[in-house]
N, C-alpha and C positions, 0 to 999 in steps of 0.2 A: 445800855444793857439790858433794854426793852426787848429791842426786835433780835435780839438771838434766842432768848427766854422763850419770846410770843412763838418763834416758827419749829422751839421742841415741843411745847406743852401745846398746841396748836392740833395735831391731828389726836390726838388723846383725848382732849378735849370734847373736839366735835363729834366723838362717837358718845358719849354722855356729858353734854352741857351743862354745868353749876345755875342755878339762879344767880340772879343778881343780886348779891347779896354779903354783905360781910362776912367773913369767918368769926368775927367776935361779935358778942351780944352788944344789941343794940342799947345807946345811951342817950340822952337828952340832949335835941339838938339846940343848937346855937342859936342866938338872933340872928335873922338875917343873913340866914345859910343861902352860899350861891349855888344853886340850882341852874345847869340848861344843856341845850348840846352844844357842841363844840365849833359847829357852822350850822348856817339857816337851808344849806341845801347842800344835798350831798349825791354824788354821781356813780352810780353803777352800771354795771353789764351784767348780761346773763343771755346764754345762746338760747335760740329758738328750741322747741321740742326738746328742754332739757329733762331730766326726768325727773322722779317725785323727790324732796328733800337737795333740791340742788341749791347754794349758796351763792348768791350775786356778788360776783366781786367790783371791789371799791380801793381804788389806790392809797385814797385815806381813811385814818381808823373813822369809824362812826361809834356815836356813842355819848355819854357823859362821864365827867371827872367825878369820882365818888369823894365828896371832902368829908363825907363820916362814913367810916366802915361799917358805920350799920345799918348804911341805905339798904333798903332791899328792893330795885328799882326793876319795874314792868315794863314792857315796850308792847303798845299796839297798832294796828295801823287801821285809822279813824274815815280815811276818803281814799282814791283814785283804783280800789282796788274792787270794781263792782262784781267782776268775775269769780273774787275770792282765789286769786292763782297764786298771793304771796302770804307769807304768815312773818311776822319777826319775835326771832328770840333775842335775848340777853344771853351775856357773859361777859362774866366778872373775873380779869385776871390783874390784882393788884389794886388797883385806887379808880381803873375803870371800867365801867358799864359798857361791855362794844354791844351796839345795835349790830346784829345779823338779819338780812332778808332771805329765806330761801322760796324755792316752791311747795307746796302743797302735794299730799301724796293722798292716795285715792279720789281725785278727782279725773274726771273723765274731760275736762278743758287743761289744753295745754298751750304755753306758749307760739302762737304762732305769729311770723315779722312780719307777713304779709298782708296780715287782719290788725294789726298794732305791732308797732316797733318802739315806742315809746309809752310808757308807765310813771306818773308823780303819784307819789304816795305819800300820804300827811300818814306823819308818826307819832302817836302821843306820848310822853314817858314822863311816867307818877312813880312815887317813890310810895308802898305801902302802908297805910295806918298814916301820911301826912298828905291831907288834902290841899294844902297850900302846897305844897313842893309839885309842881306839873311844868313838863316843857314841850314844847312841837316842834319839829321840823320836815322839811321835805325830801324823800329820797327821788331822784329821777334815774328810773332802770331804762336803762335801752336796751333793746333785745338783739342781739346779736344774729345774723345772717347762717343759716345752715344749708348745706346743698341738698335740700329737698324735695325740690322743685323739677321736674323736666322742662324743658323747652316746648312749647306749643304751638303748631300753624294757626293761622288766621289770616286768610281762611283756609283750608284743608286741600280745596282740589280749585284749578288753573284751568284753564281754555287761554288756547293763543293761535294765530292763524299766521303763518310766514307762507313767501313765494316760494317755487321752488328755487329762484335763480338765486334766492340771498347769499350772497358773501360772506364767506368763513370769517368767524371772532364774530359775526354779530350777533347784541345780544335781545334776544326774543323773549325774554322773560325773565323775572323777578318773582322770588318764592319769599315769604315773611313768616318766623317764627320769634317767640318771644318766651324767655326765662325769668319766671319773678323773682328769682333769688339775686341779688345784688355781687358784684366783685367779678371776682373769677369765678364765684358759683353760677354768675346768668352766663357767661360765655358758651358758645356752643357751633361746632362743624356742621358744613351742610355738605352732604354726600348721595351720589344714586346709589339705589337699594341693589341694584344689576349695575355690570359695566356697559358703557353706552359708547360707541366706535362714532356716534356722529353727535352726539352733543355733550356742552363739559359744563358745570355747577361751580361758581365760587365759594370757597369754604366758608367765607364768615359774610359776604354782602348776598348770598342766595340767588345771584344774577346769573341764569341761563344762557349759555353763547351757542352757538353752532362752531362744529370740530369736522364737520363732514360732508362731501357736497351730497346733495338730496335728490335723489329720482321720485316720482311721483306713480312714474309707472308701476316701480318693483315696491315702493309701500308709499298712501299718503296720509296715515295717521299714525301716532309714536304715543303710545301711553309710559310717561313716565312717571318712575317712584321716587322721591325725594325723602331724607331721614335727615334730624338733625341728628347729634351727637355731644353731648354735656362735656364742658371741659373743665369743669372740676371734681373735685373727691367726691367717687359715689359712697351715698349713703345708703346702709341698710341692705346693700347687693344690687342697688339701683344701677343697670347697666348703661343706664344713660341717653338710649334713645326715646325720641320724644315721639307723638303722632306721626304717620305717614302724609306728606304733601304727595296728591297727585297732580300730573301737571301733561295735559292734551293738547299734545301736538298736531295742530291740522296744516297738512303740505299743498298748497293749490299753485294753479298755473296761470299768473299774473300777467296780467295785460302788457307786456313790456316794451312788444316791438311797434311801430306806427307802420304801415303800409306804405310799400314802394311799386310806383307806376312804371311802367313802362310802356311807350308809346311810338308807333309806325304810325306815319301820315300817307294815304293815298290820295292819290289826285287825281280823279273818275274824269273820265269823258262826260259833255255836255251832254253826248246821248244816251247815257248810263239811267236806268228807274232807280229811282229809289238806291244811290249812292253812298258809298262809307266815303266817310273823311276823313274817321282815324279811327284806328284798330288800340284796344287801353287792355292790355295786362297787368294786373293788380297781385303782388306777392306780399305775405305775413308772414312772416318765419313763429308766429306765437301757434300754438294749438288749440284745436278743438272750435269754441267758440270767439275766442281771442282773436283767431287767426281767420276767421269769415269774412268776405267783406260785404259792410252794408251797403255801401252806392257808391257812385263816382259822379260830382256833379259840375256843372259848369259852373265857378266861381265869380268869374269877370270875360270882358269880350263880347258878350252878347247880351244887349241891353234889350232888343228888342226877341229874344226868345226864339233862334230864327231856329235852332240847334238843340235837338234832343241826345240824350243819353239812353242808350239801348243796353239792356244785358243778354249777350248770349251765352254766355256758362257761367259758372258758378265765380270763378275768375278775371271774366274775359268780359270787356263792354267794348261798344262800337257810335260812334259820333254819328249822327245823321241828319238832315234837315226836316225840319218839323212841319217845314209845307215849300212852295215855291221859294226859291233864293233867286233874286236879282243879283247877278254877279258884275251887271253894271255899274250898279254901286260899289262894285269891293273887286275893281282891275288888278291890285295886288293880291288880292284874298284877305283874311281877319285872323286876327291873333284871339284862342281861346286859352281861358286861363282855368286847367283842374286840378279837382282835386278826389282824395277818395278818402273813405273815412271805412274802420271797421266795427265789430260787431263786439267786443270786447267791453271790460270793466276795469277801469273805467276807459270810455270810446277816445279811440287816437286816432290822428289825424295825417293824410301823408304830407309832404314839401308839397306845393304847387308848381304845376309844371304847366309853362306856358304852349301851345302847338301852333303851328300856322296851316291854317287849313286853305284852300282852292279849289280850282276846278279846270280841264284841261278846254280850253275853248275849241271851236270846230277845225280842224286844217285842213287847207285846200294843198292840192296835190294829184298824180296817178297813183291808181287803185292797182297794189299786182301782188303776187308771193314774195316771200322773202326771199326766194333760193328760183332760181332759172329752170333749175334742174338738181330734182332731188336724190342721194347718190347715198343707199344705205348697207350694210354687210351685214346678213344674219348669221349666226351659227347654227347647224343644222339640227341643234338639242335642245333649243328653244323650244319651252313649252308654249302649248295655247295660249291664247293670252297675252301675249308679249308685245310688250310694245316696240312699236320700229319707227314711227316719225309720228311727230305733231308738223302738221303745213298749217300754215296762215295768210291771208291778205291783210300789206297794209297800206294804210289804217284799214282796224277790222272795226264793222257796224257791229252793235249788239246783237242784228236780228242775220250775223253772217250763215249761212249753214253747206255743210260741205258733204260731196258724195262722191263715190270708186264709181268710176264708168265701166259700167261690166264687161267682162272678159273671161277668159279661160283661167288667166293668170289671177283674176280679181276671187274665184270663188275661193282661194286660200288665203284672203285677209277680208278682215272688218274694219269697220272709220265708222267715228264716233260723230256725229254731225253737226254739232254744238263746238267742239273744243277743235275736231279737224286733226284727234291723233286716229292714228291706223295700229291696228294690232293685229296678230295671228289668229287661225283658227283653227291649226290641225298642228301635227307633228311632222316636222320636214325629213327624217330619218329615211321612211322610205320611199320618199319621192326622188325622181332621177333627178328633174329638172334644176337647174344651178341658178337659172336669173328668171326672173318674175319682172314685167314690165306693166306696171299699173299709171293709169292718170285719174287727174283729182277735178274735181269740176263745183267750181263755188258757185252755184245756182243763183244768185242775187245780181251777179256780175259779170254774171259765165266767162270767168276767166277757167282757165285750166292752167295744170303744171303736169310734167309726166317725172315718175316715182320709179326709180331701177331698182332692184332690191335683187341681192347676190346672195346665195347660201354658201355660207364657208363647209366646209367639211367639218369633224370633229371627232376625237379620236374614242368612239364610242363602240367600235367592237375589238371582241378580244379575237389571238390569232384562232383557228379551230385546225388540229390535227387531224388528217384523213383520215386516222386508224386510232382507236381508244385506249389500243397498247401495240406494244413491235417485239415478237421473240423470233430469235436468226441462231443457226445451226451453224458452228463454225471450227472447220479441218485444225487441229492442233499443229500441224505443219504448215498451214500458211504462211508468207515473207511477212515479212512488216513494211505497208505502207497500201497493201492489201484494202481495195474497200471491201466492206461487207452487210452493207445497209444503208439505207435513205430513207431517211424522214422528211415527212411535208407537211407544211400546215398552209392555210390561207386566212388572208383577211380582209374582211370586205371595204373598209373606208379605201379613201383616194389618197394620193402623193406618200407622203413620209407617214400618215397615219395608217397604211398596210403595206409597208416595208417592213419586212420580217428577217430577224437573224437569227442563229441557232446556239445553243451551247449546253454542256452535261455539264448539270447541278451534281456532285455525288461528293459525300465524305471520304470515303475510301480513294486510293491511286488507281487507275485504272490503264491498261495497256489500248486505249484507246482514243481517241480523237474523234472532233467534228469538223466537220467546216461551215462556218461560220455563215456561209452565205447560200451555200446549197444543201445543208443537210445533211452532207454524206460524211457517216464514219469508216471509218478506218485505223488498223490496226500499227500501233506504234513500239510494241514492245516482242518480241519474240514469245509465243503463246507454248506454254509447257504444261500439259494435261497432269501429268505426275505429279507436278509440283505448285501447283495454282489450282484457285477455285477450278468447278466442272460448272458453274454457270454465275454470269455478273450481271445487277440488276443495276439500275442507275438512270436517273429521271432527264432528258431531253428538256430544253426549257426554250418555248419559242415566244422570243419579245420583238414586239413593234417601235417605230422609232417615232410614233406618237406625241402629244404637247396636250397641255402640259405635263401629262404622265403616259410613261408607255404602259402601254396594255400586255399581261401577258399569259401563258397558259403551259401545259407543263403532259409532258405523257410518259409512262412508263417504258424502257425498253428494256429486254431481257437476253443475253446472247449466253448461249449453250457451248463449251467444250464438248468437241467430238475426239476421240482415242484413237491413233494411229501405232502401230507398230513400229515406231521407228529406235527400237532400243533390240540389242542382241545379249543372249544370253551372257550372263556372265559368271565364274566361277567363284567358289568360297574359298577352297585351295585350290594351290596350285603347284608345280614343281615337289610333285610327293617322292617319297623313295623309302623303299622298306628290306625285309630278309623273308625271306620263307625257304625251308627245308627241302629236302628234295622228295620225301615222302607225305608234301603238304596233302591232305586228303581231296580227292577231286569233288565239285561242290561246293565247297567248303569256302563262304565270302573273305576275300584277301582285302576290299578295305571299298569306300562307300564315294562315290561321284557325288558332289552337288551343288546346281547350275541357279541363279536365282533371273527370272526375265520381269525386267522393272513393268513391263506394260501390262502383265499379268492378262493378255489374248489369250495364250495358248499354251499347253503344256511343255515340260522343257523335256527333249528326246536327247539321249546320250548312243554315243557310237564311236568305237575303235579306228581311227585312222592309218596306224601304221605301226609295224613291230610284233606284230600279233600274225606273222605269216607261216608259221605252221599250227594256229590253233588251238592254243595250249590253255585260250583264257576266253573267258565269256564274259560281256560287260551287259547288264540288263538294261534294254532303252528308255523303259519309266522309271525305272529305282535306282539305276547308277550304280548297281551297286557288282563290284568286279569278283567274281568267282574261277577256280581251275575248274578247264573243260576236261583235260585229258591229264595223265600221270608222268611227272617229270622226271620220271626214274630214268630214260634215255635221255633227254634236253639237254642240247649243249648249246647253249647260249654265248653269242659273241663277249668275250670277256666274263662270262658267268653270271650276264646281266642282261634281263626282258627292259627293252626301252619301248613303252607304249605310250603314242601318241592320239589322245584323248579329242572328239570336239563335240559340244551339246549346242541344238536346237530348238527354235520355238515353230517351226516350220516353214520359215520364211530367213529367218538373221542365222547366222551359227557365230558360236563365238569364238573367241580366239583360242587357240588350242590348246592343250596343258600336257605335261607330260607324267609320266609314274613308271620311273625308274625299280624293279624287281630283280634282286641279287638271289642267287639260288646256290645254296649251299648244302654239304653232308650232316648230316645229325638233323639234331632238333633247332629250328629257328627263335633268335632271341624272342624275349615274351618283348620289348621294345615297343614292333608292330611299324608302324607309317610314322614318317615326318613330313608336313606339310609346310608351308609358307601359306599364313592367314591373307586374305585382301581384304576385309573388313567390307566386302559386299553387302551384307545382312542389314553391319549397321548403318552403312548409306543410305541403305532405302528404306531403314525404319525414319533416319529423321528428315530425308524428305518426305516421307507420310504424313509425318508430324506436322511438318510445314504446310503440308498440303490442308490438312485437318485445321490446324488454326485458320488458316484463308478462309477454310468453308463455314467455319465456328465465327465469323463477324457479323455484329448485327446488322444487319440492312435497313439502316436506316433511311434510306432514300423510299422504300414499300412504305412507309408512312405517313412520308412529306404530304404537308400539308400547302393547300394551295393560297398564300394569302392574299394573292395580287389580282387572281382573275375572280376570286368569287363574291361576289357583291352580297355579304352575309346581314349589316346591319343596315336600319333606319334610321333618315335624321333626325335629331333630337333638336328642339326650339329650348333656347335658354330658358330659364326659370323668373328672368326678368321681363318674359314676355309681354306686353303693352294692352292689357286689354279695355281701356278707358281714353280716346285721345282727344283734347280738345285743338279742333282746326279753324282759324282765321277764316271768313267765309269770301274774304277779298283776294286770297293766296291767288299769284296768278299761275297757269298751266304752267308743269313743271318744276314748282315750288317740290323740294325737299320739307316732306312732314313727317317722318318716324322711320327710324330702323329696325331691324331686328337680328336677331342671331341664330345661327343655327348649327350643327356639327354633327359630322357622322366618324362611327368607330373603324372604316370601312380604309385601307390605305389606298395609295395613288388615283388612278381616276375613279373608281367605286367609292369614296372620300368625297369625294366635290360636290358641292352641294349646288343645287338652285332653287330658285324663290318664285313664286306664281302668286296671283291672286286667286280666290275659286268661290265664287257665289252667286254660282248657278246660272250667269249672265255677264258676263265679262263687259260687255258694250256700257251695260246700265251704271257698270258702279263707277265712281268720281274716281277713286283711288286706283294705280295700274304701279307695275314691279317695273322697276327703270332697268333692263337690258338684263342682264344678270348678278347684278349689285343686291346691297341691301335696304335701301332706302326706297323710299314708298314715295311718288310725287304725284297731284293731281293731272287729268288727263284732260 
């Protein structure tokens, strides 16, 4: 029953703990009283950083039994508490005086597990007034950990250098942090302060690995900030973030690739001076110093050191003889072992390569030119400096010298005396001569050879019209098929390059056609001035049959349509009939005639043809007003009706006659007047005029036509990849391709075709020439 009772009374007693004394009055001590702690050693726990008056917790009760209720027990810590952190207190409950250990108050010193995690206190128990009643025990107090410390990096700065080609997921560094707390309080996570795309950090090990592809040209250094977060429960509002560690990652290009050699062997003639036996080209795919070639060395096959390696360019080397080589000792040549090394760190070596070197011995036989006769065709638009042919004798000594025999034809050409290359000195577009006969002489051998150069015509001329524009007037009455105009153009080129055909270029339908061979323009439809445009404007195109592109030119043609009086007047109303009285006033208008002439060239005149033999009526020839000339009081027409036959004329053509029937009656005439039949001539005329107006208002696109084919507007442009520095082996043969360039021209047809030539001020002295009209350069 003590345990429940203790649980009820302990909170109250903690507030005002009584001294360890009995409530009863002290009595005399019995002989040999039993006084001592229940255990020799007690174990208790208390959390670090505990507040003042915090009691240590023990799983067993600590203290002494009160054999006599009158004992007043006192506890005191005698050792083990040098800092004065603890205090021993007494608490009596029934016949037991409990020992309680608590932290002191008002002392700046607090428990810190990281400094000391265990205290062994020696506690003395004594009875007041009884000197012989004393007892001792030890209390082992274990200081429990609180999450009061943050993780700390050591060191706080890291630096690492890695290669640009480091594979993904490679561990490049490890950061280290520690937390003096224990258990879960001492656990923490690593993470980047800012999101990183190229790197990742393991949350528990602190290992930093590569997660993206590096590019040293974009960035060669990365400053990474790594934080640690405490996993334990936060104390006093601690956010758990430790000190920040910085990781500096330097990215470098490492020497990853070994040099690679490309070898070209050459068998020089025994006559060659300072011959080259091998050309070595070395490549290294590294960049910067790692990609630079240090040297090429002969590592085997030359114990007498008869050969040397000379650098001709940054990555090109040649192998020559160090002196005179007695090739009789090497009838089959010799094998040299080569190896290259770069300037990188660490330095790397190429794989060894074995090359066979030898010399061509003197050959016996007849010396002659390679061809008996040279036949060459040359386009007339080839620019000055164009290579025509390269002639040489076989076998050719080193000191061979060639010249062109002087003649009228040789003035158009020049020769490189060393290489035997013949090139042009001028344009041939204005030269009328088609065939040139040349003779080449090799001076030492006095051998001669003939060279025949045929100039091929190029389509370099555009057809030219005899007039800048054509204008012609044609009568609208001419019949279909009539030839109205002939255009003519000439082309200075020869053959099909100068053969011309003609065509009409118009976006609108035309009543004309052109003979494609003669340029004759003829009528294909009937012309009508009243219903068609008064002028036709179109373009005639002259095109040659040249190759590879036809050349064209255009000329504006205007044909005006002339009006002809080919239409008769037409009455607006016909078959008129009406009634008038006998007393109709003289000179009073009866009705009005109206006729329309579509030609509109002359005024219409009116005239009574018959029916007015007695002269009763008068017709105004200009206005067409019909009036009464004499009184009708005595008139006696047949059947009481005057039938007037009336016509209209424009001075040349007469209209179809019309009749006006006038009935004479007694008394007043009806007010109805005259009734006529409508011919709708005016409406038809209006429709015709509207059609003509629409035809005349169509936009004349041809007048603004732009000749895209015959005008050379744009200049050629080289590609951006045009080489500015080229390395060439010195042992290249004549005619070997060196490099290639590309150019483009925005013009169309022949004007967009590009020709290439070298311009260095002196074509003959240049070691390079352009091959024909292609884009490959070669040695001459």
